[in-house]
PyMOL Python script that loads the backbone (N, CA, C, O; Angstrom):
from pymol import cmd

cmd.read_pdbstr("""\
ATOM      1  N   MET A   1       0.856  -1.188   0.000  1.00  0.00           N
ATOM      2  CA  MET A   1       0.000   0.000   0.000  1.00  0.00           C
ATOM      3  C   MET A   1       0.893   1.239   0.000  1.00  0.00           C
ATOM      4  O   MET A   1       1.735   1.378   0.887  1.00  0.00           O
ATOM      5  N   PRO A   2       0.733   2.147  -0.972  1.00  0.00           N
ATOM      6  CA  PRO A   2       1.588   3.324  -1.022  1.00  0.00           C
ATOM      7  C   PRO A   2       1.281   4.293   0.102  1.00  0.00           C
ATOM      8  O   PRO A   2       0.139   4.431   0.540  1.00  0.00           O
ATOM      9  N   THR A   3       2.331   4.960   0.555  1.00  0.00           N
ATOM     10  CA  THR A   3       2.163   5.963   1.611  1.00  0.00           C
ATOM     11  C   THR A   3       1.794   7.294   0.982  1.00  0.00           C
ATOM     12  O   THR A   3       1.900   7.468  -0.232  1.00  0.00           O
ATOM     13  N   ALA A   4       1.357   8.238   1.816  1.00  0.00           N
ATOM     14  CA  ALA A   4       1.012   9.570   1.319  1.00  0.00           C
ATOM     15  C   ALA A   4       2.242  10.236   0.717  1.00  0.00           C
ATOM     16  O   ALA A   4       2.150  10.892  -0.321  1.00  0.00           O
ATOM     17  N   ALA A   5       3.383  10.073   1.359  1.00  0.00           N
ATOM     18  CA  ALA A   5       4.615  10.673   0.839  1.00  0.00           C
ATOM     19  C   ALA A   5       4.987  10.047  -0.497  1.00  0.00           C
ATOM     20  O   ALA A   5       5.404  10.755  -1.413  1.00  0.00           O
ATOM     21  N   GLY A   6       4.847   8.753  -0.620  1.00  0.00           N
ATOM     22  CA  GLY A   6       5.148   8.073  -1.870  1.00  0.00           C
ATOM     23  C   GLY A   6       4.223   8.514  -2.983  1.00  0.00           C
ATOM     24  O   GLY A   6       4.653   8.683  -4.124  1.00  0.00           O
ATOM     25  N   THR A   7       2.970   8.698  -2.663  1.00  0.00           N
ATOM     26  CA  THR A   7       2.002   9.175  -3.654  1.00  0.00           C
ATOM     27  C   THR A   7       2.362  10.571  -4.108  1.00  0.00           C
ATOM     28  O   THR A   7       2.284  10.878  -5.298  1.00  0.00           O
ATOM     29  N   ARG A   8       2.757  11.424  -3.174  1.00  0.00           N
ATOM     30  CA  ARG A   8       3.139  12.795  -3.517  1.00  0.00           C
ATOM     31  C   ARG A   8       4.350  12.806  -4.439  1.00  0.00           C
ATOM     32  O   ARG A   8       4.428  13.636  -5.344  1.00  0.00           O
ATOM     33  N   LEU A   9       5.292  11.900  -4.223  1.00  0.00           N
ATOM     34  CA  LEU A   9       6.485  11.867  -5.044  1.00  0.00           C
ATOM     35  C   LEU A   9       6.183  11.434  -6.462  1.00  0.00           C
ATOM     36  O   LEU A   9       6.882  11.829  -7.395  1.00  0.00           O
ATOM     37  N   GLN A  10       5.157  10.630  -6.635  1.00  0.00           N
ATOM     38  CA  GLN A  10       4.815  10.127  -7.962  1.00  0.00           C
ATOM     39  C   GLN A  10       3.968  11.126  -8.754  1.00  0.00           C
ATOM     40  O   GLN A  10       3.866  11.014  -9.975  1.00  0.00           O
ATOM     41  N   ALA A  11       3.370  12.083  -8.083  1.00  0.00           N
ATOM     42  CA  ALA A  11       2.506  13.044  -8.761  1.00  0.00           C
ATOM     43  C   ALA A  11       3.347  14.057  -9.533  1.00  0.00           C
ATOM     44  O   ALA A  11       4.476  14.365  -9.152  1.00  0.00           O
ATOM     45  N   THR A  12       2.782  14.564 -10.614  1.00  0.00           N
ATOM     46  CA  THR A  12       3.477  15.586 -11.380  1.00  0.00           C
ATOM     47  C   THR A  12       3.295  16.928 -10.693  1.00  0.00           C
ATOM     48  O   THR A  12       2.458  17.070  -9.801  1.00  0.00           O
ATOM     49  N   ALA A  13       4.081  17.909 -11.109  1.00  0.00           N
ATOM     50  CA  ALA A  13       3.983  19.247 -10.530  1.00  0.00           C
ATOM     51  C   ALA A  13       2.584  19.824 -10.737  1.00  0.00           C
ATOM     52  O   ALA A  13       2.038  20.474  -9.845  1.00  0.00           O
ATOM     53  N   VAL A  14       2.012  19.586 -11.906  1.00  0.00           N
ATOM     54  CA  VAL A  14       0.665  20.107 -12.194  1.00  0.00           C
ATOM     55  C   VAL A  14      -0.355  19.471 -11.264  1.00  0.00           C
ATOM     56  O   VAL A  14      -1.239  20.153 -10.746  1.00  0.00           O
ATOM     57  N   GLN A  15      -0.233  18.162 -11.053  1.00  0.00           N
ATOM     58  CA  GLN A  15      -1.156  17.476 -10.149  1.00  0.00           C
ATOM     59  C   GLN A  15      -1.000  17.988  -8.725  1.00  0.00           C
ATOM     60  O   GLN A  15      -1.988  18.199  -8.022  1.00  0.00           O
ATOM     61  N   LEU A  16       0.240  18.186  -8.305  1.00  0.00           N
ATOM     62  CA  LEU A  16       0.476  18.696  -6.952  1.00  0.00           C
ATOM     63  C   LEU A  16      -0.104  20.088  -6.772  1.00  0.00           C
ATOM     64  O   LEU A  16      -0.711  20.381  -5.743  1.00  0.00           O
ATOM     65  N   LYS A  17       0.081  20.953  -7.774  1.00  0.00           N
ATOM     66  CA  LYS A  17      -0.476  22.304  -7.688  1.00  0.00           C
ATOM     67  C   LYS A  17      -1.995  22.250  -7.577  1.00  0.00           C
ATOM     68  O   LYS A  17      -2.598  23.007  -6.817  1.00  0.00           O
ATOM     69  N   GLY A  18      -2.603  21.351  -8.337  1.00  0.00           N
ATOM     70  CA  GLY A  18      -4.059  21.201  -8.263  1.00  0.00           C
ATOM     71  C   GLY A  18      -4.506  20.726  -6.891  1.00  0.00           C
ATOM     72  O   GLY A  18      -5.494  21.223  -6.350  1.00  0.00           O
ATOM     73  N   GLN A  19      -3.781  19.764  -6.325  1.00  0.00           N
ATOM     74  CA  GLN A  19      -4.123  19.257  -4.991  1.00  0.00           C
ATOM     75  C   GLN A  19      -3.920  20.330  -3.929  1.00  0.00           C
ATOM     76  O   GLN A  19      -4.724  20.462  -3.006  1.00  0.00           O
ATOM     77  N   ILE A  20      -2.848  21.090  -4.064  1.00  0.00           N
ATOM     78  CA  ILE A  20      -2.579  22.163  -3.100  1.00  0.00           C
ATOM     79  C   ILE A  20      -3.665  23.224  -3.191  1.00  0.00           C
ATOM     80  O   ILE A  20      -4.160  23.700  -2.169  1.00  0.00           O
ATOM     81  N   THR A  21      -4.036  23.593  -4.407  1.00  0.00           N
ATOM     82  CA  THR A  21      -5.081  24.599  -4.595  1.00  0.00           C
ATOM     83  C   THR A  21      -6.399  24.133  -3.981  1.00  0.00           C
ATOM     84  O   THR A  21      -7.096  24.909  -3.327  1.00  0.00           O
ATOM     85  N   ALA A  22      -6.732  22.871  -4.194  1.00  0.00           N
ATOM     86  CA  ALA A  22      -7.970  22.331  -3.624  1.00  0.00           C
ATOM     87  C   ALA A  22      -7.936  22.390  -2.103  1.00  0.00           C
ATOM     88  O   ALA A  22      -8.936  22.725  -1.467  1.00  0.00           O
ATOM     89  N   LEU A  23      -6.793  22.068  -1.523  1.00  0.00           N
ATOM     90  CA  LEU A  23      -6.682  22.141  -0.065  1.00  0.00           C
ATOM     91  C   LEU A  23      -6.730  23.588   0.427  1.00  0.00           C
ATOM     92  O   LEU A  23      -7.337  23.875   1.459  1.00  0.00           O
ATOM     93  N   LEU A  24      -6.092  24.494  -0.309  1.00  0.00           N
ATOM     94  CA  LEU A  24      -6.108  25.904   0.083  1.00  0.00           C
ATOM     95  C   LEU A  24      -7.519  26.465   0.094  1.00  0.00           C
ATOM     96  O   LEU A  24      -7.863  27.294   0.936  1.00  0.00           O
ATOM     97  N   ASP A  25      -8.328  26.009  -0.843  1.00  0.00           N
ATOM     98  CA  ASP A  25      -9.711  26.485  -0.928  1.00  0.00           C
ATOM     99  C   ASP A  25     -10.526  26.122   0.314  1.00  0.00           C
ATOM    100  O   ASP A  25     -11.558  26.740   0.576  1.00  0.00           O
ATOM    101  N   THR A  26     -10.081  25.143   1.068  1.00  0.00           N
ATOM    102  CA  THR A  26     -10.821  24.714   2.257  1.00  0.00           C
ATOM    103  C   THR A  26     -10.352  25.396   3.541  1.00  0.00           C
ATOM    104  O   THR A  26     -10.994  25.270   4.584  1.00  0.00           O
ATOM    105  N   LEU A  27      -9.239  26.112   3.464  1.00  0.00           N
ATOM    106  CA  LEU A  27      -8.665  26.702   4.677  1.00  0.00           C
ATOM    107  C   LEU A  27      -9.276  28.059   5.005  1.00  0.00           C
ATOM    108  O   LEU A  27      -9.596  28.840   4.109  1.00  0.00           O
ATOM    109  N   PRO A  28      -9.438  28.335   6.318  1.00  0.00           N
ATOM    110  CA  PRO A  28      -9.881  29.668   6.725  1.00  0.00           C
ATOM    111  C   PRO A  28      -8.733  30.679   6.568  1.00  0.00           C
ATOM    112  O   PRO A  28      -7.569  30.289   6.482  1.00  0.00           O
ATOM    113  N   ALA A  29      -9.060  31.953   6.531  1.00  0.00           N
ATOM    114  CA  ALA A  29      -8.089  33.021   6.287  1.00  0.00           C
ATOM    115  C   ALA A  29      -6.863  32.969   7.213  1.00  0.00           C
ATOM    116  O   ALA A  29      -5.741  33.128   6.733  1.00  0.00           O
ATOM    117  N   PRO A  30      -7.045  32.751   8.528  1.00  0.00           N
ATOM    118  CA  PRO A  30      -5.844  32.731   9.389  1.00  0.00           C
ATOM    119  C   PRO A  30      -4.840  31.643   8.994  1.00  0.00           C
ATOM    120  O   PRO A  30      -3.630  31.851   9.089  1.00  0.00           O
ATOM    121  N   LYS A  31      -5.330  30.503   8.558  1.00  0.00           N
ATOM    122  CA  LYS A  31      -4.428  29.434   8.138  1.00  0.00           C
ATOM    123  C   LYS A  31      -3.802  29.751   6.788  1.00  0.00           C
ATOM    124  O   LYS A  31      -2.674  29.338   6.520  1.00  0.00           O
ATOM    125  N   LEU A  32      -4.517  30.479   5.934  1.00  0.00           N
ATOM    126  CA  LEU A  32      -3.943  30.894   4.657  1.00  0.00           C
ATOM    127  C   LEU A  32      -2.757  31.831   4.875  1.00  0.00           C
ATOM    128  O   LEU A  32      -1.781  31.792   4.127  1.00  0.00           O
ATOM    129  N   VAL A  33      -2.849  32.663   5.894  1.00  0.00           N
ATOM    130  CA  VAL A  33      -1.727  33.554   6.228  1.00  0.00           C
ATOM    131  C   VAL A  33      -0.509  32.719   6.602  1.00  0.00           C
ATOM    132  O   VAL A  33       0.608  33.027   6.186  1.00  0.00           O
ATOM    133  N   THR A  34      -0.718  31.676   7.374  1.00  0.00           N
ATOM    134  CA  THR A  34       0.383  30.792   7.767  1.00  0.00           C
ATOM    135  C   THR A  34       0.975  30.095   6.551  1.00  0.00           C
ATOM    136  O   THR A  34       2.195  30.000   6.420  1.00  0.00           O
ATOM    137  N   VAL A  35       0.124  29.612   5.670  1.00  0.00           N
ATOM    138  CA  VAL A  35       0.598  28.955   4.447  1.00  0.00           C
ATOM    139  C   VAL A  35       1.391  29.943   3.607  1.00  0.00           C
ATOM    140  O   VAL A  35       2.451  29.603   3.082  1.00  0.00           O
ATOM    141  N   PHE A  36       0.882  31.167   3.477  1.00  0.00           N
ATOM    142  CA  PHE A  36       1.583  32.188   2.700  1.00  0.00           C
ATOM    143  C   PHE A  36       2.966  32.448   3.289  1.00  0.00           C
ATOM    144  O   PHE A  36       3.950  32.520   2.553  1.00  0.00           O
ATOM    145  N   ASP A  37       3.046  32.591   4.614  1.00  0.00           N
ATOM    146  CA  ASP A  37       4.336  32.822   5.266  1.00  0.00           C
ATOM    147  C   ASP A  37       5.310  31.681   4.979  1.00  0.00           C
ATOM    148  O   ASP A  37       6.490  31.916   4.717  1.00  0.00           O
ATOM    149  N   PHE A  38       4.814  30.451   5.029  1.00  0.00           N
ATOM    150  CA  PHE A  38       5.668  29.286   4.789  1.00  0.00           C
ATOM    151  C   PHE A  38       6.155  29.254   3.341  1.00  0.00           C
ATOM    152  O   PHE A  38       7.336  29.016   3.088  1.00  0.00           O
ATOM    153  N   VAL A  39       5.253  29.493   2.394  1.00  0.00           N
ATOM    154  CA  VAL A  39       5.629  29.475   0.982  1.00  0.00           C
ATOM    155  C   VAL A  39       6.624  30.600   0.689  1.00  0.00           C
ATOM    156  O   VAL A  39       7.579  30.415  -0.065  1.00  0.00           O
ATOM    157  N   GLN A  40       6.390  31.760   1.292  1.00  0.00           N
ATOM    158  CA  GLN A  40       7.316  32.874   1.115  1.00  0.00           C
ATOM    159  C   GLN A  40       8.694  32.520   1.683  1.00  0.00           C
ATOM    160  O   GLN A  40       9.719  32.830   1.076  1.00  0.00           O
ATOM    161  N   PHE A  41       8.709  31.875   2.844  1.00  0.00           N
ATOM    162  CA  PHE A  41       9.973  31.423   3.442  1.00  0.00           C
ATOM    163  C   PHE A  41      10.711  30.474   2.509  1.00  0.00           C
ATOM    164  O   PHE A  41      11.914  30.624   2.298  1.00  0.00           O
ATOM    165  N   LEU A  42      10.004  29.503   1.950  1.00  0.00           N
ATOM    166  CA  LEU A  42      10.637  28.546   1.040  1.00  0.00           C
ATOM    167  C   LEU A  42      11.213  29.252  -0.189  1.00  0.00           C
ATOM    168  O   LEU A  42      12.318  28.937  -0.630  1.00  0.00           O
ATOM    169  N   THR A  43      10.469  30.194  -0.732  1.00  0.00           N
ATOM    170  CA  THR A  43      10.925  30.931  -1.910  1.00  0.00           C
ATOM    171  C   THR A  43      12.157  31.761  -1.581  1.00  0.00           C
ATOM    172  O   THR A  43      13.140  31.737  -2.322  1.00  0.00           O
ATOM    173  N   GLU A  44      12.111  32.486  -0.486  1.00  0.00           N
ATOM    174  CA  GLU A  44      13.239  33.330  -0.106  1.00  0.00           C
ATOM    175  C   GLU A  44      14.456  32.498   0.252  1.00  0.00           C
ATOM    176  O   GLU A  44      15.585  32.900  -0.027  1.00  0.00           O
ATOM    177  N   ARG A  45      14.241  31.347   0.863  1.00  0.00           N
ATOM    178  CA  ARG A  45      15.361  30.476   1.220  1.00  0.00           C
ATOM    179  C   ARG A  45      16.092  30.021  -0.035  1.00  0.00           C
ATOM    180  O   ARG A  45      17.322  29.999  -0.061  1.00  0.00           O
ATOM    181  N   GLU A  46      15.357  29.662  -1.062  1.00  0.00           N
ATOM    182  CA  GLU A  46      15.979  29.249  -2.319  1.00  0.00           C
ATOM    183  C   GLU A  46      16.777  30.399  -2.937  1.00  0.00           C
ATOM    184  O   GLU A  46      17.876  30.193  -3.452  1.00  0.00           O
ATOM    185  N   LEU A  47      16.217  31.608  -2.882  1.00  0.00           N
ATOM    186  CA  LEU A  47      16.928  32.767  -3.413  1.00  0.00           C
ATOM    187  C   LEU A  47      18.191  33.052  -2.605  1.00  0.00           C
ATOM    188  O   LEU A  47      19.232  33.385  -3.171  1.00  0.00           O
ATOM    189  N   GLN A  48      18.098  32.921  -1.286  1.00  0.00           N
ATOM    190  CA  GLN A  48      19.263  33.163  -0.434  1.00  0.00           C
ATOM    191  C   GLN A  48      20.352  32.127  -0.688  1.00  0.00           C
ATOM    192  O   GLN A  48      21.535  32.466  -0.717  1.00  0.00           O
ATOM    193  N   ILE A  49      19.969  30.885  -0.870  1.00  0.00           N
ATOM    194  CA  ILE A  49      20.945  29.833  -1.152  1.00  0.00           C
ATOM    195  C   ILE A  49      21.644  30.123  -2.477  1.00  0.00           C
ATOM    196  O   ILE A  49      22.865  29.999  -2.575  1.00  0.00           O
ATOM    197  N   ALA A  50      20.880  30.505  -3.489  1.00  0.00           N
ATOM    198  CA  ALA A  50      21.468  30.822  -4.792  1.00  0.00           C
ATOM    199  C   ALA A  50      22.387  32.031  -4.685  1.00  0.00           C
ATOM    200  O   ALA A  50      23.470  32.041  -5.269  1.00  0.00           O
ATOM    201  N   TRP A  51      21.964  33.046  -3.947  1.00  0.00           N
ATOM    202  CA  TRP A  51      22.770  34.257  -3.794  1.00  0.00           C
ATOM    203  C   TRP A  51      24.074  33.942  -3.063  1.00  0.00           C
ATOM    204  O   TRP A  51      25.142  34.391  -3.478  1.00  0.00           O
ATOM    205  N   MET A  52      23.992  33.183  -1.989  1.00  0.00           N
ATOM    206  CA  MET A  52      25.199  32.836  -1.224  1.00  0.00           C
ATOM    207  C   MET A  52      26.153  31.995  -2.073  1.00  0.00           C
ATOM    208  O   MET A  52      27.369  32.162  -1.991  1.00  0.00           O
ATOM    209  N   SER A  53      25.609  31.102  -2.877  1.00  0.00           N
ATOM    210  CA  SER A  53      26.443  30.286  -3.736  1.00  0.00           C
ATOM    211  C   SER A  53      27.178  31.157  -4.746  1.00  0.00           C
ATOM    212  O   SER A  53      28.373  30.977  -4.977  1.00  0.00           O
ATOM    213  N   THR A  54      26.465  32.089  -5.337  1.00  0.00           N
ATOM    214  CA  THR A  54      27.078  32.996  -6.302  1.00  0.00           C
ATOM    215  C   THR A  54      28.141  33.856  -5.638  1.00  0.00           C
ATOM    216  O   THR A  54      29.232  34.030  -6.181  1.00  0.00           O
ATOM    217  N   GLN A  55      27.831  34.389  -4.477  1.00  0.00           N
ATOM    218  CA  GLN A  55      28.772  35.250  -3.774  1.00  0.00           C
ATOM    219  C   GLN A  55      30.027  34.490  -3.356  1.00  0.00           C
ATOM    220  O   GLN A  55      31.139  35.006  -3.468  1.00  0.00           O
ATOM    221  N   SER A  56      29.843  33.266  -2.877  1.00  0.00           N
ATOM    222  CA  SER A  56      30.995  32.499  -2.388  1.00  0.00           C
ATOM    223  C   SER A  56      31.922  32.063  -3.515  1.00  0.00           C
ATOM    224  O   SER A  56      33.059  31.665  -3.260  1.00  0.00           O
ATOM    225  N   GLN A  57      31.453  32.132  -4.749  1.00  0.00           N
ATOM    226  CA  GLN A  57      32.284  31.771  -5.889  1.00  0.00           C
ATOM    227  C   GLN A  57      32.957  32.983  -6.533  1.00  0.00           C
ATOM    228  O   GLN A  57      33.770  32.835  -7.445  1.00  0.00           O
ATOM    229  N   SER A  58      32.614  34.183  -6.055  1.00  0.00           N
ATOM    230  CA  SER A  58      33.151  35.379  -6.697  1.00  0.00           C
ATOM    231  C   SER A  58      34.620  35.599  -6.335  1.00  0.00           C
ATOM    232  O   SER A  58      35.085  35.195  -5.269  1.00  0.00           O
ATOM    233  N   ALA A  59      35.323  36.243  -7.240  1.00  0.00           N
ATOM    234  CA  ALA A  59      36.734  36.563  -7.005  1.00  0.00           C
ATOM    235  C   ALA A  59      36.872  37.527  -5.830  1.00  0.00           C
ATOM    236  O   ALA A  59      37.812  37.414  -5.043  1.00  0.00           O
ATOM    237  N   ALA A  60      35.950  38.468  -5.708  1.00  0.00           N
ATOM    238  CA  ALA A  60      36.016  39.445  -4.610  1.00  0.00           C
ATOM    239  C   ALA A  60      35.925  38.749  -3.256  1.00  0.00           C
ATOM    240  O   ALA A  60      36.638  39.111  -2.320  1.00  0.00           O
ATOM    241  N   TYR A  61      35.058  37.762  -3.151  1.00  0.00           N
ATOM    242  CA  TYR A  61      34.912  37.027  -1.887  1.00  0.00           C
ATOM    243  C   TYR A  61      36.200  36.283  -1.548  1.00  0.00           C
ATOM    244  O   TYR A  61      36.649  36.306  -0.401  1.00  0.00           O
ATOM    245  N   HIS A  62      36.781  35.639  -2.518  1.00  0.00           N
ATOM    246  CA  HIS A  62      38.026  34.903  -2.278  1.00  0.00           C
ATOM    247  C   HIS A  62      39.170  35.851  -1.934  1.00  0.00           C
ATOM    248  O   HIS A  62      40.033  35.522  -1.120  1.00  0.00           O
ATOM    249  N   GLU A  63      39.175  37.022  -2.553  1.00  0.00           N
ATOM    250  CA  GLU A  63      40.189  38.022  -2.214  1.00  0.00           C
ATOM    251  C   GLU A  63      39.987  38.520  -0.787  1.00  0.00           C
ATOM    252  O   GLU A  63      40.955  38.725  -0.056  1.00  0.00           O
ATOM    253  N   TRP A  64      38.736  38.714  -0.392  1.00  0.00           N
ATOM    254  CA  TRP A  64      38.417  39.175   0.949  1.00  0.00           C
ATOM    255  C   TRP A  64      38.871  38.151   1.996  1.00  0.00           C
ATOM    256  O   TRP A  64      39.308  38.526   3.084  1.00  0.00           O
ATOM    257  N   LEU A  65      38.766  36.863   1.665  1.00  0.00           N
ATOM    258  CA  LEU A  65      39.178  35.815   2.590  1.00  0.00           C
ATOM    259  C   LEU A  65      40.689  35.600   2.631  1.00  0.00           C
ATOM    260  O   LEU A  65      41.207  34.966   3.551  1.00  0.00           O
ATOM    261  N   ASP A  66      41.384  36.124   1.645  1.00  0.00           N
ATOM    262  CA  ASP A  66      42.832  35.937   1.549  1.00  0.00           C
ATOM    263  C   ASP A  66      43.524  36.469   2.803  1.00  0.00           C
ATOM    264  O   ASP A  66      43.166  37.531   3.312  1.00  0.00           O
ATOM    265  N   SER A  67      44.507  35.736   3.291  1.00  0.00           N
ATOM    266  CA  SER A  67      45.199  36.138   4.522  1.00  0.00           C
ATOM    267  C   SER A  67      45.929  37.465   4.369  1.00  0.00           C
ATOM    268  O   SER A  67      46.184  38.142   5.366  1.00  0.00           O
ATOM    269  N   ASP A  68      46.267  37.848   3.156  1.00  0.00           N
ATOM    270  CA  ASP A  68      46.907  39.154   2.937  1.00  0.00           C
ATOM    271  C   ASP A  68      45.967  40.308   3.256  1.00  0.00           C
ATOM    272  O   ASP A  68      46.425  41.420   3.518  1.00  0.00           O
ATOM    273  N   ASN A  69      44.690  40.066   3.238  1.00  0.00           N
ATOM    274  CA  ASN A  69      43.700  41.110   3.500  1.00  0.00           C
ATOM    275  C   ASN A  69      43.101  41.017   4.894  1.00  0.00           C
ATOM    276  O   ASN A  69      42.133  41.715   5.195  1.00  0.00           O
ATOM    277  N   ASP A  70      43.651  40.179   5.739  1.00  0.00           N
ATOM    278  CA  ASP A  70      43.108  40.000   7.089  1.00  0.00           C
ATOM    279  C   ASP A  70      43.643  41.097   8.004  1.00  0.00           C
ATOM    280  O   ASP A  70      44.767  41.019   8.499  1.00  0.00           O
ATOM    281  N   ILE A  71      42.824  42.111   8.217  1.00  0.00           N
ATOM    282  CA  ILE A  71      43.246  43.229   9.062  1.00  0.00           C
ATOM    283  C   ILE A  71      42.716  43.101  10.488  1.00  0.00           C
ATOM    284  O   ILE A  71      43.056  43.912  11.350  1.00  0.00           O
ATOM    285  N   TYR A  72      41.896  42.100  10.737  1.00  0.00           N
ATOM    286  CA  TYR A  72      41.253  42.016  12.044  1.00  0.00           C
ATOM    287  C   TYR A  72      42.236  41.753  13.172  1.00  0.00           C
ATOM    288  O   TYR A  72      42.056  42.278  14.271  1.00  0.00           O
ATOM    289  N   ASP A  73      43.254  40.966  12.937  1.00  0.00           N
ATOM    290  CA  ASP A  73      44.238  40.733  13.994  1.00  0.00           C
ATOM    291  C   ASP A  73      44.894  42.038  14.398  1.00  0.00           C
ATOM    292  O   ASP A  73      45.122  42.284  15.583  1.00  0.00           O
ATOM    293  N   GLU A  74      45.195  42.865  13.431  1.00  0.00           N
ATOM    294  CA  GLU A  74      45.829  44.158  13.707  1.00  0.00           C
ATOM    295  C   GLU A  74      44.837  45.133  14.349  1.00  0.00           C
ATOM    296  O   GLU A  74      45.181  45.822  15.309  1.00  0.00           O
ATOM    297  N   VAL A  75      43.635  45.191  13.835  1.00  0.00           N
ATOM    298  CA  VAL A  75      42.630  46.121  14.337  1.00  0.00           C
ATOM    299  C   VAL A  75      42.261  45.812  15.786  1.00  0.00           C
ATOM    300  O   VAL A  75      42.115  46.721  16.603  1.00  0.00           O
ATOM    301  N   PHE A  76      42.114  44.541  16.095  1.00  0.00           N
ATOM    302  CA  PHE A  76      41.664  44.148  17.430  1.00  0.00           C
ATOM    303  C   PHE A  76      42.788  43.677  18.340  1.00  0.00           C
ATOM    304  O   PHE A  76      42.523  43.037  19.358  1.00  0.00           O
ATOM    305  N   ALA A  77      44.025  43.975  18.001  1.00  0.00           N
ATOM    306  CA  ALA A  77      45.173  43.534  18.801  1.00  0.00           C
ATOM    307  C   ALA A  77      45.119  44.076  20.220  1.00  0.00           C
ATOM    308  O   ALA A  77      45.548  43.397  21.152  1.00  0.00           O
ATOM    309  N   ASP A  78      44.605  45.279  20.402  1.00  0.00           N
ATOM    310  CA  ASP A  78      44.552  45.899  21.718  1.00  0.00           C
ATOM    311  C   ASP A  78      43.262  45.614  22.470  1.00  0.00           C
ATOM    312  O   ASP A  78      43.107  46.043  23.613  1.00  0.00           O
ATOM    313  N   ALA A  79      42.347  44.906  21.853  1.00  0.00           N
ATOM    314  CA  ALA A  79      41.073  44.626  22.489  1.00  0.00           C
ATOM    315  C   ALA A  79      41.249  43.671  23.650  1.00  0.00           C
ATOM    316  O   ALA A  79      42.004  42.702  23.570  1.00  0.00           O
ATOM    317  N   VAL A  80      40.546  43.955  24.725  1.00  0.00           N
ATOM    318  CA  VAL A  80      40.591  43.096  25.904  1.00  0.00           C
ATOM    319  C   VAL A  80      39.402  42.142  25.834  1.00  0.00           C
ATOM    320  O   VAL A  80      38.262  42.580  25.680  1.00  0.00           O
ATOM    321  N   PRO A  81      39.664  40.835  25.948  1.00  0.00           N
ATOM    322  CA  PRO A  81      38.543  39.895  25.904  1.00  0.00           C
ATOM    323  C   PRO A  81      37.605  40.131  27.078  1.00  0.00           C
ATOM    324  O   PRO A  81      38.045  40.392  28.197  1.00  0.00           O
ATOM    325  N   THR A  82      36.321  40.037  26.812  1.00  0.00           N
ATOM    326  CA  THR A  82      35.301  40.202  27.869  1.00  0.00           C
ATOM    327  C   THR A  82      34.804  38.860  28.308  1.00  0.00           C
ATOM    328  O   THR A  82      34.483  38.000  27.489  1.00  0.00           O
ATOM    329  N   ARG A  83      34.742  38.683  29.603  1.00  0.00           N
ATOM    330  CA  ARG A  83      34.226  37.427  30.167  1.00  0.00           C
ATOM    331  C   ARG A  83      33.496  37.709  31.432  1.00  0.00           C
ATOM    332  O   ARG A  83      32.982  36.788  32.067  1.00  0.00           O
TER     333      ARG A  83
END
""", "prot")
cmd.dss("prot")
cmd.show_as("cartoon", "prot")
cmd.util.cbc("prot")
cmd.orient("prot")
């Protein structure tokens, strides 16, 4: 007997969108707000992952990480650790 997760994996994107839409139509407004927040989070997370990947591959980022550009040891040499 297939599980719900297995059934979801076998469905096409169009079928899933239709099922999601049907379920959304049954939800009250407060729950729709929660769904919207979650979907927005998923979308933004994907954008952030793509942005971080692009940034971490840039020449500027690698130059910034280069030990020749590490000024923090010098800048904070006189700082007293707080405990």
